[in-house]
PASEBA-1860 file (N, C-alpha, C; in nm, 3 decimals):
! residues 112
1> MLRKSLSV> 4.758/2.795/-4.332/4.846/2.821/-4.230/4.784/2.928/-4.144 ~ 4.651/3.031/-4.223/4.582/3.111/-4.170/4.480/3.039/-4.095 ~ 4.420/2.922/-4.149/4.325/2.867/-4.074/4.363/2.806/-3.958 ~ 4.484/2.741/-3.945/4.542/2.678/-3.829/4.563/2.780/-3.717 ~ 4.638/2.894/-3.760/4.638/3.003/-3.673/4.516/3.055/-3.613 ~ 4.399/3.065/-3.685/4.269/3.121/-3.623/4.220/2.986/-3.525 ~ 4.245/2.882/-3.593/4.188/2.769/-3.483/4.256/2.758/-3.348 ~ 4.387/2.822/-3.344/4.448/2.799/-3.213/4.406/2.920/-3.166
9> LLFSCLTS> 4.381/3.054/-3.226/4.341/3.144/-3.145/4.219/3.144/-3.100 ~ 4.122/3.081/-3.183/3.972/3.071/-3.108/3.972/2.975/-2.999 ~ 4.081/2.824/-3.022/4.057/2.766/-2.919/4.103/2.804/-2.777 ~ 4.243/2.910/-2.774/4.277/2.961/-2.674/4.189/3.061/-2.619 ~ 4.098/3.119/-2.705/4.016/3.218/-2.652/3.900/3.160/-2.557 ~ 3.842/3.073/-2.609/3.738/2.952/-2.563/3.791/2.887/-2.423 ~ 3.924/2.851/-2.452/3.959/2.793/-2.300/3.978/2.918/-2.197 ~ 4.024/3.004/-2.222/4.033/3.134/-2.145/3.891/3.159/-2.081
17> LSAGVFAA> 3.820/3.173/-2.166/3.662/3.196/-2.111/3.617/3.102/-2.030 ~ 3.630/2.964/-2.059/3.547/2.869/-1.984/3.638/2.865/-1.859 ~ 3.768/2.869/-1.868/3.839/2.871/-1.742/3.810/2.973/-1.643 ~ 3.781/3.084/-1.694/3.764/3.185/-1.614/3.590/3.188/-1.557 ~ 3.523/3.122/-1.624/3.395/3.097/-1.562/3.368/2.985/-1.474 ~ 3.474/2.900/-1.480/3.463/2.772/-1.390/3.536/2.810/-1.242 ~ 3.643/2.931/-1.301/3.739/2.962/-1.186/3.649/3.057/-1.092 ~ 3.570/3.144/-1.167/3.485/3.229/-1.060/3.433/3.193/-0.928
25> EPAKSEAV> 3.398/3.273/-0.847/3.321/3.238/-0.756/3.193/3.233/-0.773 ~ 3.092/3.130/-0.726/2.957/3.138/-0.752/2.896/3.281/-0.677 ~ 2.802/3.316/-0.710/2.719/3.445/-0.687/2.668/3.405/-0.524 ~ 2.707/3.501/-0.441/2.637/3.462/-0.329/2.513/3.520/-0.314 ~ 2.416/3.440/-0.277/2.283/3.461/-0.258/2.255/3.456/-0.138 ~ 2.144/3.574/-0.071/2.141/3.600/0.048/2.009/3.543/0.069 ~ 2.019/3.450/0.189/1.887/3.381/0.228/1.759/3.466/0.244 ~ 1.663/3.429/0.192/1.535/3.525/0.191/1.415/3.470/0.291
33> PVPVTVSQ> 1.415/3.505/0.367/1.305/3.402/0.489/1.171/3.404/0.433 ~ 1.108/3.281/0.427/0.982/3.261/0.358/0.900/3.222/0.474 ~ 0.796/3.295/0.478/0.679/3.283/0.589/0.609/3.132/0.573 ~ 0.613/3.111/0.677/0.534/2.947/0.674/0.434/2.941/0.740 ~ 0.320/2.918/0.714/0.169/2.907/0.757/0.152/2.785/0.820 ~ 0.099/2.747/0.930/0.065/2.600/0.999/-0.081/2.643/1.017 ~ -0.151/2.552/0.947/-0.278/2.542/0.953/-0.315/2.412/1.021 ~ -0.415/2.427/1.105/-0.475/2.301/1.192/-0.580/2.248/1.159
41> APVSAEVQ> -0.622/2.155/1.106/-0.768/2.118/1.073/-0.826/2.075/1.233 ~ -0.965/2.128/1.264/-1.017/2.091/1.377/-1.018/1.957/1.394 ~ -0.974/1.893/1.511/-0.956/1.737/1.549/-1.111/1.737/1.602 ~ -1.162/1.622/1.545/-1.292/1.574/1.599/-1.255/1.471/1.759 ~ -1.309/1.530/1.866/-1.262/1.449/1.976/-1.394/1.341/1.996 ~ -1.472/1.299/1.922/-1.593/1.228/1.918/-1.531/1.086/1.874 ~ -1.525/0.991/1.950/-1.523/0.879/1.932/-1.632/0.791/1.882 ~ -1.612/0.691/1.771/-1.752/0.613/1.734/-1.746/0.515/1.827
49> VVNLNTAD> -1.863/0.494/1.908/-1.871/0.404/2.001/-1.963/0.295/1.930 ~ -1.882/0.137/1.954/-1.964/0.028/1.911/-2.025/-0.060/2.046 ~ -2.155/-0.089/2.014/-2.201/-0.155/2.113/-2.187/-0.302/2.105 ~ -2.132/-0.351/2.184/-2.112/-0.503/2.187/-2.227/-0.601/2.178 ~ -2.343/-0.545/2.231/-2.448/-0.608/2.254/-2.540/-0.604/2.136 ~ -2.502/-0.493/2.057/-2.619/-0.469/1.933/-2.555/-0.494/1.778 ~ -2.415/-0.443/1.768/-2.341/-0.431/1.636/-2.339/-0.550/1.573 ~ -2.367/-0.548/1.437/-2.327/-0.667/1.366/-2.172/-0.679/1.343
57> AAALESGL> -2.161/-0.795/1.235/-2.036/-0.825/1.253/-1.940/-0.693/1.170 ~ -2.001/-0.658/1.072/-1.987/-0.531/0.981/-1.937/-0.430/1.059 ~ -2.001/-0.419/1.169/-2.007/-0.269/1.232/-1.857/-0.274/1.335 ~ -1.874/-0.406/1.399/-1.766/-0.443/1.458/-1.626/-0.438/1.422 ~ -1.652/-0.495/1.290/-1.502/-0.489/1.199/-1.464/-0.367/1.175 ~ -1.568/-0.266/1.132/-1.499/-0.147/1.065/-1.495/-0.037/1.192 ~ -1.525/-0.073/1.299/-1.546/0.027/1.418/-1.426/0.005/1.507 ~ -1.364/-0.128/1.525/-1.259/-0.154/1.607/-1.145/-0.197/1.553
65> IGIGKVKA> -1.007/-0.170/1.607/-0.892/-0.174/1.590/-0.845/-0.327/1.608 ~ -0.785/-0.372/1.494/-0.741/-0.516/1.491/-0.867/-0.599/1.532 ~ -0.954/-0.574/1.463/-1.094/-0.685/1.466/-1.118/-0.683/1.301 ~ -1.086/-0.801/1.243/-1.113/-0.824/1.125/-1.233/-0.899/1.112 ~ -1.277/-0.965/0.986/-1.393/-1.052/0.973/-1.434/-1.152/1.060 ~ -1.335/-1.216/1.074/-1.343/-1.373/1.173/-1.340/-1.343/1.315 ~ -1.269/-1.223/1.363/-1.288/-1.200/1.484/-1.442/-1.127/1.522 ~ -1.466/-1.055/1.430/-1.602/-0.988/1.429/-1.711/-1.086/1.452
73> QAIVDHRT> -1.710/-1.200/1.360/-1.788/-1.293/1.338/-1.789/-1.379/1.505 ~ -1.665/-1.397/1.545/-1.675/-1.473/1.665/-1.746/-1.395/1.779 ~ -1.737/-1.221/1.767/-1.800/-1.199/1.877/-1.940/-1.192/1.856 ~ -1.989/-1.194/1.749/-2.157/-1.206/1.722/-2.182/-1.345/1.789 ~ -2.099/-1.444/1.727/-2.127/-1.594/1.778/-2.123/-1.626/1.942 ~ -2.006/-1.549/1.982/-2.027/-1.555/2.133/-2.166/-1.499/2.182 ~ -2.182/-1.362/2.164/-2.289/-1.330/2.192/-2.427/-1.415/2.176 ~ -2.446/-1.460/2.043/-2.576/-1.552/2.046/-2.578/-1.677/2.124
81> ANGPFASV> -2.419/-1.744/2.145/-2.445/-1.848/2.239/-2.447/-1.828/2.399 ~ -2.415/-1.719/2.389/-2.381/-1.660/2.566/-2.488/-1.577/2.615 ~ -2.556/-1.482/2.527/-2.635/-1.389/2.562/-2.550/-1.249/2.547 ~ -2.630/-1.159/2.561/-2.581/-1.018/2.591/-2.446/-0.998/2.700 ~ -2.320/-0.923/2.645/-2.210/-0.909/2.740/-2.262/-0.807/2.845 ~ -2.236/-0.847/2.979/-2.261/-0.800/3.100/-2.140/-0.674/3.131 ~ -2.042/-0.694/3.052/-1.918/-0.593/3.066/-1.844/-0.627/2.962 ~ -1.753/-0.497/2.944/-1.663/-0.530/2.815/-1.554/-0.589/2.822
89> DELLEVKG> -1.532/-0.624/2.972/-1.430/-0.684/2.989/-1.453/-0.838/2.953 ~ -1.581/-0.881/2.916/-1.600/-1.026/2.887/-1.552/-1.053/2.741 ~ -1.547/-0.939/2.664/-1.477/-0.968/2.536/-1.340/-1.044/2.535 ~ -1.283/-1.066/2.652/-1.179/-1.161/2.656/-1.213/-1.293/2.645 ~ -1.329/-1.326/2.678/-1.376/-1.460/2.670/-1.388/-1.510/2.515 ~ -1.375/-1.386/2.442/-1.410/-1.438/2.295/-1.279/-1.509/2.248 ~ -1.268/-1.623/2.171/-1.120/-1.671/2.109/-1.090/-1.603/2.046 ~ -0.974/-1.551/2.026/-0.878/-1.481/1.948/-0.881/-1.308/1.993
97> IGAATLEK> -0.941/-1.264/2.070/-0.952/-1.139/2.132/-0.870/-1.154/2.282 ~ -0.775/-1.064/2.273/-0.649/-1.057/2.395/-0.683/-0.944/2.459 ~ -0.594/-0.926/2.558/-0.603/-0.788/2.640/-0.548/-0.662/2.554 ~ -0.439/-0.656/2.487/-0.388/-0.575/2.375/-0.529/-0.541/2.325 ~ -0.579/-0.625/2.244/-0.699/-0.578/2.158/-0.803/-0.509/2.222 ~ -0.823/-0.545/2.332/-0.944/-0.512/2.436/-0.892/-0.360/2.457 ~ -0.772/-0.346/2.504/-0.736/-0.210/2.564/-0.687/-0.109/2.453 ~ -0.677/-0.145/2.340/-0.671/-0.045/2.205/-0.795/-0.017/2.175
105> NRDKLSIN> -0.919/-0.084/2.221/-1.051/-0.037/2.183/-1.131/-0.020/2.306 ~ -1.104/-0.021/2.413/-1.185/0.016/2.542/-1.278/0.157/2.550 ~ -1.212/0.252/2.483/-1.268/0.377/2.440/-1.391/0.373/2.356 ~ -1.365/0.266/2.299/-1.494/0.239/2.195/-1.582/0.170/2.171 ~ -1.590/0.109/2.308/-1.692/-0.022/2.332/-1.771/0.043/2.428 ~ -1.928/-0.014/2.423/-2.008/-0.008/2.516/-2.084/-0.152/2.520 ~ -2.194/-0.141/2.589/-2.264/-0.269/2.624/-2.421/-0.214/2.653 ~ -2.433/-0.094/2.648/-2.600/-0.024/2.679/-2.650/-0.045/2.554
END
């Protein structure tokens, strides 16, 4: 009987404790402002220029946006068959090169 009474007493104490812990309002913490440092790395304004008349297929592929291995080789083949480019706009004569690709790369292209 004593064991049962102690068990009931212990159970009720633990229940009261846990109810008090869960019923209590959580401690309010004040927001502490954290300073944020913004660091900007220097941005290079230099654009890698690719010469359409001297660049090999690898340089065309790595230096131009939207130009893969096949299109780069097509540019070299066009140059070999038709001579040097007289203007950057002649790039449109190469099969697979459209106006959008030319405009993406216009500032990267030269013929000098």
